[in-house]
N, C-alpha and C positions, 0 to 999 in steps of 0.2 A: 209397669213398666222395671225394667232393674235399676237401682240406685245407683250413677256415677259419681263419681269422687267429686268433680265441679257441683250437681245438683246438692248433694249429698251438705255440704259443705256452706251455700246458701239457705237450704231448707232448712241447716240447724240455728245460721245467723237470725232467721228471722223467726223462728219461734219464740214465742213470748217464756217469760221466767217463772220459773216453779221455786216455791220456795221448799226448803229441806235441810234441816240440821243433819251436820254428820253424826253419824251413832260413835259414839264416846267412848275410849280403852276402857277394858275393863277392872273397874276398881281394886277388884280381890285377885288372887292367884288361880287359874286354874285347873281342875282338878284333874287329875292325871288319870290319865288313860291306860289300861294294859296292855300290854306292843307286843305282837304276837313272835312268832320264831321269825330271824331274816339273816341274811348273809352278814358273817360278820364283814367289822368292815377294822380299817387301820386302827388301833390302837394307838393316838398324839397326846402329847398333853394337851390340856384344857384351860382358859382364863377362869379364876375365880367364880362360880355362877353357872358355868358353862356348862351345859349337859347335850350327852345325843340320847332323841328320842324316836320313836318311828312314827309312820306316817304310811298307810296302806296303800297309797300311790306315790308316793317319792322313794319309799322305804326309809333308811336312818337319816336323819336331821337331825342339827344343831337348835336347840332351844336356852333362853335365859333362864334364870334362875324362876322366875314367873309361872315357865310352860311357854314361851310367847315361840316360835320357830320364829330363825332369824333368815333374813334376803338379803342378797345383794342385789346393786344395781349396776351391770357392766357399763361401759362408755360405749356407744354406739354410737352410728350415722344414719341420720332421715336422710330424705329426701335434698331437705335443704338446711343442713346442720348436724351439730349432732348432738347429743343428750347423754347422760349419765356418770357414773365417776371414773374420772382416769384414778390408776394404779396409786393408792396413798393421798386419794382426797377424798372428799365430800361434796359433791354437787345441790345434795337434800338441805336446803334451807326453811327457817322460818318467815322468809317472807311470801306476802300475800297476793299471787297473782290474778290477776283481773283479764287480761287480754288473753289474744290466742301470739301462739311463738312466730307462727310462719313456716314452721319446719316441713309441712308438707303439703306444695305444689296443688293446686291452684289457687290455697288458703293463703291468703294476704295474711302480714301479721297485724297487729291493735284492731281484731274485731273481738267486742264483750263477748264476756265467757258468760254461762249462763248461769245461773244462782250465784252470784258474784257476792250476793252477802253472810253466806253464809258455804263458802267452798274454803274449806282447809289451807291451811301450809304443807309443804312435802312433809313437813318436820312431827305434823298433828296427824298425816293420812300414817308417815313413815317413819317411827320415832329412831333415830340412833339409838345403840346399844352402848351405852357410856361407860366409861374405864375412870377408874378412883384414878386421883393425882398420885398416887403412890405405885400402881397398876406398872407390872411390867413386862415385857412381849413374853412371849413361851410357845413354841413349837414351830404353827403356822400361824401361830398368831400374834399380830403388831397392834400398836397404838398409833394414830393419827392424830393432830391438833387441828380441828374444824376450826373453820372465820368464824365461827363465835367462842372460836377459845378454848371450849371442851374439848376434853379428849373419850376418844369415839373407839372401839374395837374393831379389826380387819382382824379380816380371814383370807390369805393368802396375796394378802395385797388391797384384795375389796373390802371397805366401808361394810356394815352388818347392823342391820334394822329388824324391827318388829314391823308387823300390821296394825290397825284399831282394828280388823275384822274379826282375828283369831281370839279365839274365848279360851279353847283347851290347850293339853298338852298334844301336841299333837297334829292340832288342826292347822291347816294349810290354804288359808278362803284369798290371802293375799296377791299372790300371783301363783300358776303352779304350770305345772308343763303341757296340762289340755283342762278345756272348760271353766279357766277361770282367772283376769287379772295377767294372763302372757302377754294382750296387747302393751303393757306398760315397760315391759322391758325387767323385768325385774323378775327372782326367782327365786325358792329356799335354798338352803346351801349346808353341805351334809360333807361327812367324813367320806371317804374314799373306801368302797369297795373293795374287801382283803379278795385277790384276783391274782389266778397265776397271772406269767406275761400272757397277750394274746387273744384273753380271754375281754370283757366287756358287759356290762350290766347296767340294760335296755329298761327303762322308768316305761312303762306302760301301762293302759287303762286296762290292763290284767292283769295286772301285778309287776315284779319285777323279772325279765325273763334274760336266761342267758345268752350272750351273742359271741361269736370265736370271727377273729379274722373278718367281721361285717356279716357272717352269715348265722340265721337262728340255731340253737344246739336245743339236738334232742334228749332223750331216754326211751331204751326199749322194754316194755314190759318183761319181755322173755329172759331177759339178763340177767345175771346173777348180781350177789354182791360181791365188787371188782373181779367180776367175770363178766366177760364178752363171748356172747356167743353168737356175735354176727358174722359169718364166715362163709365164704362160696359167691355165691348170689345174691349176698343180703350187700355183698361191699358194691355191688353196682350202683345204690345207690344213696347206701348210706356209709360217711365216710368218718371213721375212727376219729378222735381228734388225740392226734398223739404226742405224748412226751419228750422232751430231750431225757437222754439218758442219765445225768448226773441228776433230773428232776427229785423233790422231796414236796410231798405233804405240806399243805400250803391254806392253814381254816377248814373248812366242809369241800377242798379239794384232797383227794386223793389220787394215788400213782399205782398203778399194777401193769407185771407183763402180761401180752395178750399173747405173745407169743417169743421165743426167745433172740433178746436182743431188740426187742420191740416194744416200747412201754405206752400206755392209754393214759388218758386222766379219765377220775369219774368223780360224779360231784353227790354228795351224802352217798357216797356208794356203787350210786349206777353210773357206770361208764358211759361217756358222751361223745357224739358224733353231730356232722351237719350235713344237711341232703343235697346231693349230687342237685339236683334241680331250681334250689333255689340261689337268685345271683347273688354275686359276689359283691358288696358294697354297697346293697341296700335289701335285706332280705322283711319278708312277711311274716308276722307270726301265724301258726297253723299252715303253713304250704306244707308242708312234709307229715303234719300229724291227721292230712284226710286221709292216709294207712290205718288198717287198725294196730292198735298195738303200739303206735309210735306216737312220742307228744312232745311240745315242747318244754323246756327245761325253765324252773322260775322259780328264785330262791324263795319268794313269798306272791302268795297269789290275793289279787283283792276278791273281796266277798263279793255276790251277785248281787243288780241295781233292784230295788221293790219288784215286786211279785206280778206289778202290772205295766211294767217292760219286756223286751225281749229281747234277741239278738235277731238280726233280717239279715241275709247278706242283699247285696247289691254289688254292680257292675265293677265298682272298685275296693270293696271290700266287705267285712261285715260291721252293720252300724247297730248300733242302742235306736229301737226301736218303739213306738206304743201298740196297746192291744193289739190295735188292727193293723199293725205293721209297719206306719207312716215313720218315716224320717222324723230321730227325733234331734233338735238343734239347740247348741246352745247359740247365748251373746257375745261378742266383748269390742271392747274401746277401750280407747286412750285420748285424750285432749290434747291438742296440736299448742300444748306448752312445755318449756325447761323442764318441769316438775314433772310431765309424761302422768298425772294423777287417773287413774282408772275410773271409768264412767257406766260399770258394767254392772253395776247393784244395784239395790233398788233403792239405797240412800242416799244416790250419787243423781245425778241427773237424767230426767229420761229425753229430754228432746233429744239426742243425737240416734237412741233407736226411736224412736217416733218417728224422726227424718226418715231412717235407712226402711223403716217398714211401714211405713205408710204416712210419708211428704208431711209427716206433723200431725194427723188425723189419729185420734187414737183406737176409734171406731175402724176406720181401717187397717189398722193394725191388728183389731183383735180378729179383724176377718181375715187377713193374709195369714199373719203368724201367730195360729191362737197360743194360750196359755196348754201344755198339758195338766189337767186336773187331778187333785189329789182327793181323795177322803179325807173328813176330819178324824184328824186323832192319828193320821197315816203315819206310820215308822218303815225305817230301814235298816235292818243289821250292817250295810254300808254308810259312816260316816258320811261317804263323799253325796250321800245325799239326804235330804228333808222336807219336807212338807210347809208349806208358809204361807199363809193367810195374806192374799196383794189386792190392793181397790183396782180393776182390771182397767177403769180409766187414767190414771194417775201411773200407774205402774208402781206405787209406793206400798211397802208396807202398812199392812188397816189392821182395825185395831176390831178384836172382838165382836161383833154384831154390828161392826156397819154395814148399811144396807147396799147391798152390789159385790163386795168383797168375796172373793172363789179362795179357796186353798187348794196352790197348785206345785207344781214340783219340783224343785231345785236341784241343781248340782254343781258342787262348790259354792250355794250361797245365793246363786244366783237360778231365776225361775228358765226350765226349758220351755221347749215351743216346739211344737210340729206345724209343715207349711201347705198353706190351703192348693198349691199347685201338684203339689206331691197326690197326684191318683191311684197308681198303685203299690202292693208291698212291694220295697226295693227303690222306689222312684227317689232322688234326695236332689230336683230340681233345684233346691235356695242354696245346696254348700258353696259357699264363696258370695255368698248375697252380701254388697254391701260396699265398701271402699276399699281398694287394692284386693280384687276378691275377700274380701270380708277380714284382710287382714290386721285394717286398723279404724275398723267400727264396720262392724257386719255378724254375721249366724254362718257357723260353720257347723255338720254334723257333728255327733256326738258316735265317732269311730272308734268301735270296741277293738278291730284287728288294727292296730296300730302298723305304721310301718316308717321303718328307721333308716337312715343313714349313717355310716360311722365315717 
């Protein structure tokens, strides 16, 4: 049966504690990775040691001198309280929490957390990016004083941190917009894209997609460089994105005159359009691209998933599926505590996942939500995917040679699963399985066709 928030809380509290030390921070600087071409970002002054790098999912992001991605933790309201950082302050401390905070009804405060002995503090999991005593504010960067009297960098007023999970330049394993860590309320920080007014950059599983006034942006293969051939009947479905008469080129955007007195925007030399049938305020990638010759306009595109996976149509969009066409799911989790630490990686307590997928029974979990197996030594051209060796009965990373261990695929450093209840390709009956439709502790389908709201 589907686990409700109340039963999940009781199941988690009742499970036995498992010991698992937190993975330690990398002792040496991550190796730099080559950055693919990306849309220009707004140049602004940076503090000493802060750099701009690239991730194939989020695009341009900030990193510290060692190459660790920077994150913020904006203040937000939960059902029975607030968590996160106010502007100009940091709520991430070195206090070791041992009990639930009671932020998510019907959970009462004061329940002992699993794995208390090895549970990290917020500062251990999310090290603050500290500023030197003589550091000065610069551009959008300011300096706040923490409760421990240390100086910390803040971007646009939000304190910034790194994550113990990141190892290499461009890693975004701590918290991302899809498939990992988003339940904690944290996210990567980066510079604004250099876009003309009215445009937006939508970070999707497929890459950095352009949008205009809440609709997907498209280009046409038949157009020339800064020349539109869309006329007559073509204009009934494809609406040129017009530029004000006094508009000038900006970054990779140019302006051309499509007819006397009427200017149109072009991106990388290709005229851009919206599609008449896309709903304003909420568009979906690939809607108009079903028309031959028309395609979404991307500033960068994410490499394809490993060859063992495929794209599968469902009633609500396109998902990533295994070779049989079965929908692939990710698991997400954040603890009901003031520090909102994640509980969805193999080095965090598995009690939460076991409660949701099998009422605390590992064998039932393996039947209900089996791992997606990977071949030993399997590689991916996308850094979003990797194969890891897991003990399926504990959910922990296993040492090589451990009896019963299996190689599984992981997305953003978190194993992926299929669902036993999905019988046919396109089924996705476990989407939103868990607490609050999976938004707190549960499973969500790995959607390829992203929907966005502006």
